[in-house]
Steps between C-alpha positions, in 0.01 A plus 500: 500500500194691620181311405163652585142380518300822511256550786347810666725681746414772753741724690263682735518426871311172550274516803278261694188616682506305827184416694482631855507233773192485719252601230611863458457690173778536241694827512362785287688604187719811519386809305625575150802737478479819293737507200717814518754493218516496208185708479219399264595544130859595593781444246804325649833356397636182650613452764230681694366475853145405593371600843180478697356601835558284807195328649449359847349181637458365856734214407750733330602508134762246388504558123365690202436331161503701175417418137553663158286425192439649154127468580294668772339157560850362574464227241778420452738601783847562353689593816439450874693493826471541877668719762552407866288788623678780311267743319711537187679290240700547181363388162707415193498256210190644327474571128370837384123532519204572728455296819290486816615425856335415832597394853354300791598449865558173689433502874693336782218242506601418138177638353519672162306826468316646203697632203531878475339684208733473198703794367634520145843610382690519173854358469682719246831314513813471713616778728812569709600200708359244257732264309492495122288271284662189345425385144372142502618296202294225333542158660808302402475296176123527450175590680305172466586273792380177654396441861812444716726643224761740637451854361776762518424872533761774445477875548721809492689605812384805700795692655342563842329161536613256770240231415222436251145360522360284218121462473294280270127441464235355270325837552692789335380723787721301743245472784647406840277197549606318181845627403828329572796700629871447563664751740861590582647395164862625511577474126340599169404145407264247655361163397198306621238255375121496530351159576133597515274636357544516124429838342622824349710706741640852534820598684662820622791599725580798720809619687529543878766731649692477829217680682248234395331738251354331191514685169257514208443153347665414170331432170278190495596192296276206420560125492293184506513167686311214334554125474452517121741789431761416232825330603835639386766328286721214630859546621785490243792264575848662503766248607659250470499480119316196363711186465775611740678225703547606862609378843327586826408745631287634210343848502189553284385856416203650316356845434239639741138508382347852481351473851716254697351363824648411837557121492329502160724297268460125444810315370490146360808295406437157346684210339259499204357761264145414611586576866354170614813420707570813707837518677450848648182698561449814710214750475588775749795675334526882520814606307529393133778255578553169681819307578466120490735309729394145421421342160581158352717471186329530161295740287256729688198694376383810686220754483353780714160662546364766736198513732316834472247460782182294465288411196215369720441442870683166469748543209804715431535747214804347329685630195580255225826309545813648351664330204685186609875529562754214507838432658702189588657400832837333434496119530858489634526343851401752764785672685500769772469859380512684831495472879359812669415609855182686587690680781854628442701603702430247775562536872531221755163334558332653193283261294487534122358316201759350264368484141627260231437566128569236227526542123190279449257279685639163614344167389173383653691283751664812651868559574736535798704820498824483695556783749824596680594781739853626543426562871223268632507653850433849363260393222376139536323344196380145426725286279227467236183685402223321312375673187143372435428340163440728198618797709792738448491712817478436874598656833586400855564680829837550666577657840842659544703376795660713774835652400731739688656662192396562135509157338503450118292207371448344156195281426526279190229305317598213262291306242600319179861622535382861507542727801382839625615681815417794720757684715400693812622596848340402833541791740512465881199652680533875543303795627267620224286785629352689793151649477306705757130584483388774525798711397365803689326495836416723796737476796377230738342291221664163417602377156565151368829388346593193293849373415520286186777261392622383163442129549414312819658557840763232579476248788502698823321790331625841392546745788464843338629803693270801513580862584352849485690824454257700714330464841178601323466137383627190678529138383602174668874435479445189288231309314542133407389353169415139593685215322348436158306830500543794266394787730418612855293792639580744782346812658630857478406709806495881467514787752334840505701760308476878474602515134483268202791260552651281226622166634701227327441142613785264409517121481831309468591135448805325359664824388195637318310803631164622371316810615151645501425869566196601705375834625368559851266797502385701803161395627222719367404789731129581511418855386137492610228290661137600441182331618161515333267531669681625808189430710313171481262271687668204670381170357297685234480419127793581275853578601737791551757542226851599602716649223878495546729689262875494446714751315600282202421163349739204489528208259406261782234480773576705813366413845431743788396409856149581625403535870217642708481613860179299556513145353180411685306742278698406188563126551523429128744778410780362285849536646635626167400677180650432160571767240504307169788523257490814280243662732518765772178404677402218734154430640397376846155357566388587854208317669422640847306285745196602699569760772278624785644852519664726243861389467790675326753252360840612368624304197871531411706399196879468537778457245844639423523643852185711445159455668174655378183483709130575464210487746185299440187574707297183562147568626227274643219397265260756654726797423343748253709588193743791548396842369621607157846655503456678163183696416550605134732478200456726194688594182469834314454526213353153440605492133824629339701473181796265550801698627283746699520470883202483736463548876390229744357582844465265800284597798499353853192481724689699770824691547821302456687418824853623582739373236226506235314220322657312204256412219620225257424561129489269194401515130368202302651642176823681599604530133195722444477677840744464789485615864760518781523197730344705783396844615509629864217698659683738735434495876180694578390505133213297353611485134797500263552544126734315262579509127365242255746473208351386167656380175386497134278192448194371321177616661480312827375525860752450783391385846692655791484372859576657842538300821534577871519193727195292399311760292547509120330758273512531119491788250518494119665727245450490123808532276459573126751528212622842396438458127403224257789299358594495130345219292708191423453201270266257679461225236585372153255258337473327159186368328488231385773349715568225241529553120623298203831643375441766231187637668486801733382560856385822667693627801367743762697710749307630806611772742427520873336842445419738215799613294618857579503797263709408196416129535710206618748318271530130587814316380430156345723197430476135390707218650528335154488744206552206264153376596303811604563875455344810662544875449779646715253732680129569529351828631202515738314826436462758779203412718488138374605193695570252214611459137516204258780394264557220247718194560624357167606132491698277262459131409645252754579128495393436858290673765708794629419731795606865455501758782367845407628758752413865569658766721370831636589560862463124549558192285222262403485206257266257325566170322393434140524142371580467127402157360573316173223413250284194566686168478491283184294179490721200597568219251408136571736319742678173415407211730800317655370237741316275539565406138245328274385164646718544810395313818622728783463425872276723707518783582574601139733791416399683181783696333497727192711769335490866605358732233576870448249739654333242726473596866287195587368181341167317487528120507210262427496121558199285407405138431362611161702640209223760451564644850134502600389694810524404779873443449705262711748789560466868408764722662682832442865496615799734476797264439516278191456191716212358703467192723175335605350152561179316576455376140318183407731249330346562154609688186514880541587797275670827597565842342631847601470861382677821608338813650668844481511777762174649364318170552485413128532125428696361204439187293478153655793265458451166328335246734702198619351181642633301796377236745603555864575209725253426781497765776641408843265394776263772618563681824315369808446624853809444718412665833266731691674728752367743764687792662458542787376153588336628819293821539271658755140477378405803292848533345604383154761255372650473152485175307729389219418240233817354341517291179748230399603712197410823322132554420403470132362775276178628655620409851403217737187519721533348849167424671496591871278398795488530881409221743323753728359800311344636820853570626721522189406602144713489186417598138343229285815491285830670424669524159874444454597730212649356181872436547479533880527214750299646788225744597382643832149541643349653814350292781261680740402384849234574764527523878503168691463404866760223487794407277356349178698319225358542146619322185539691170487267198622573145432289188663525154622261233364196687707589808355596841707681762409636846628735770373560854428843647469530880250770605541606863292718737638843597744506794358598843489875571781669688470505883708620794807281552708675768587819680859574608675779691851637435689549718333280759626718785537880509561758776191701585459810280652338192311343211473150356339364185221248460474290181177318401540216245231329287485141375502630139486826303219739594216534245398822320418768758739346754424344842450707816652362822385626843777560756474526882745509794442338841695769688508880482879481506477418126248654258423398143282649224147362492554327168745445216424407139690238300499644147361305204760250377712530817537238773596725793478850645667680790383736775692711751474413875546794737606434861503704822751504786461222757662435839504125461525263205147471352370253238232628260315251281441633147188338350412499128156396369374461144206297369448322835867391522701628798878497543714645781859605575668630816694825543710557815525864607797551734597785735796716395831320539754626745748736340805317379654353184441178315669338198321443168651235271392489132575224248450584126436221247366478143581739211872580493627855466235652733530626862281530809522832688324639806346827609629614741840407357695205633418202279668481156521136386574366149303201372687189600618651831393566860541822700412632846459841662394628849186715536322660794218273614161632401637635170275461190728360228419496127699261277523568124644316196723688253368595156139476621506119505244284684589247770325231704566596863507251789607499863466807722336684208277285278311565177292185547654324200407784264738729314551853638749778426542594871446348843445711815499379861585618853814353656427388859804279547767303312343388171583328173327504163552380142433688173463276193554756219284433193 
């Protein structure tokens, strides 16, 4: 069940404005974009595109936020969203009407800019590409609900809808900030409950198609959620018939209430008609039936009621009880009815529950049930099973033994000369299944397999043979399922293939073979690699984005290798790029280091036997920006009717070189105006033309872009519709929306535009002509946009919603509710209990007869027969029963009257007198609790006052005090609400210099209780703990990494750490910052060639604390080979591989490979996993996806895969 407490919700990009370390100013806000389309006062059909101009900011633009509102003040906002930097979005899900829209930019410094000026537009209805509009039916059963009562909504299916969205709000305008919304509903029905707040609500639904386009919202229906809403009728008992004699098990059934709830029914079965001696009680039943497995012999009384949410914050809204039903459990001695197994068939080693059912509950002393097995080695059972007293059902566990052939078994239960048996077969363990994940993979990528048995493997295990029918995938020859286990994993290795290759993996054991098909697909070949910008400043702000494309998407991630010819300039370049599943594009983030001279670095991407490369120019910081490579970009004409072409012209600052210059082109709205992917300026020329193709569309402005290398220019073209569209029906309304049957209502049909010459004939219909009728058509005169008609209604017995529908180019509907006349005044109820002069115990249950027409009752209890105000009790309740206490043990009188649905009260019943027995002892304070019991000064704790029993009417006041108000303060008192046993209160604290215990004392009912709160000073600030270097020794000319670690997390703004090196053979950046909330940061160490082994001391300093670490820079090793040995531990199913190739080790194994000394080796975990690296290549105890080091001699390392 979906239960909601309504609170404001925002969907715009949330941003934080961060202060600048060192006292700098906050970043300036980006400028406001210019809205482009739809133009001001444009008429559109959903879905439609909104677009705006791009803006720039020194920190870049990371997002645009947009809003839609029916008001130019944007109060309220009815739709909003964000894009990740794109300058367009698609809008759907709006009802017909006039709206305003605006947009703002968000910078890379996460600063939100000013909103653009708003533009207005008119939604005339749904257009091509939009799904249809569903018809939302009235809520199931009724429209007056209680908090936490499940409400069911149903609507008509829309043929092209894939999902639906249901919205509800206390504001019929459905503003974003206050409405509730359920997305991705796959069916045409949905149920949920509202817990808070109470109120009158509206609901609507709209369809969403496979393209994510939302259609026009449905009609709006109304409902209410209040604690005091009326409660429906009780359940009606169906079976067994009253007076029937039965044996166990017994199935009880009843009819559903009008609005049944999940876990809503409460069933009581008792040995007496007053239900004082309950034998079965359960209050979380969903279906209208319950099977009872255990009851004692004798006559039983049963009844059912339903919970329909809450009647108050602390009580349930319960229907009255059903009428009482009766049946009898046979008094004959109990005998077995059945023996059943929870698991059947059984295999060797399987464990199952064995369930025993008797005809009736055994005596209070219990009974021993004899058990026998026809084959104790295959199915061992105890000789007897104890059935607890007054019980007729029990169960016990049995584990099947190991068998080598199918073995039949009979289990028999015996009691009082009666028997019951179950027959089954214990099967020997056998091969059950083989599964491989994923089922498709690129050649060279591993997969994981699992063999599963029926039952447990026998002693010695189950050695399962494995095979593959293709060299494209290989498996180990066997995999062993350990003794007593049900399954075992193994790894499937794949090879590169040139074509998609189906492979069948087979597993065989004990004459059974199971198979699993997989497909090995050729590795993706890159089709392009582009860099933007292609020229950058080494070590400067921002990064270079590499974009890799492949020809077609796959249903799984695809990985391509990435290399550069200058790792010293690109030390952080990833060794691979991933193209996500269902995508054809992968992104590489490139961060060049500082260079002293302009450096051209070649970056290459390889896959499927294909390599694509691109050059990146890395300049020193002092290098001026490159000259523009594109001088102008124009479109002529700048405005056309959709379907009319235009001409674009690009101009270079100088003549194109031999081979020409390729200019890349894009359109932000290709459905309105499209351009070719590129145009070439011929060698020696300075410009080139291309065709802009346009399409019929609502009036809009399209932004076109042209790019050469790092220069991008923009040009705009306006596209307008060729002719206005024909009017369609935009709405059907009725006024009033509710009438008493026999009276009429006025309907109005409204068109999206003026009716054409000859008028517009709108077809009308009613969903219930027996309740409300309309004319078959109504004509809207030429030039008019609306016309009224009469809705005639008939008398009804109950409130009935009728849908009035119209059709003219589109279908629209409105709901008219036809109600019966006002209810009759109820007659006086008959009082049942307490009877005259009764002396009931407290609390007292007052019971009276139901009267026709009463939807609630007013009960009065007083210690005077004249019922003088103030009364002892004055309460309005829905059921014809009420329980309360707290009476003085003196004579009282009580009376009741009925109230109908219109609020009219009937006559009082006769008054009966009674004298309640003395009330039980009053509740007193039981405990004071604090959570947490220790806080840092300035933080709060929550206290709880708990009573010995429920608080009386009016509640219980607990007086509170603190032993040290300078440190800890609590409220003077807290009130435990009537009927509750506890209440919470807030405890506030102030800062302290030393740990200070403070006692909180509570007093109530003569009892005093205490709790101690420990207030502590704040922990010491973070300081420098250590600096480490990895690896500790590198050949000159290669890099290492320094890690600075703090004693605790860095505060807001981070902590700057100064770095120095004692020897020019190793250089470090001047400082590194540990980010706020982090405990460490890393910095690259560059080294130079040396002729002898040289030790450089790396010194870190922060806040007066200094730490050091040594780095040994060695001369180049003599040319030769050395062996690297790698051991993989941790997560099974993964592998460790090296670049250059040589190491390929599965987790749980060890592998070695020779490499040329001086080789830089990068080790990687499959599937992008992290590992903790140690040995020749160390991650310092931290997790890292790769580990890179230079092999100078024989080395070993360990990868603990996470």
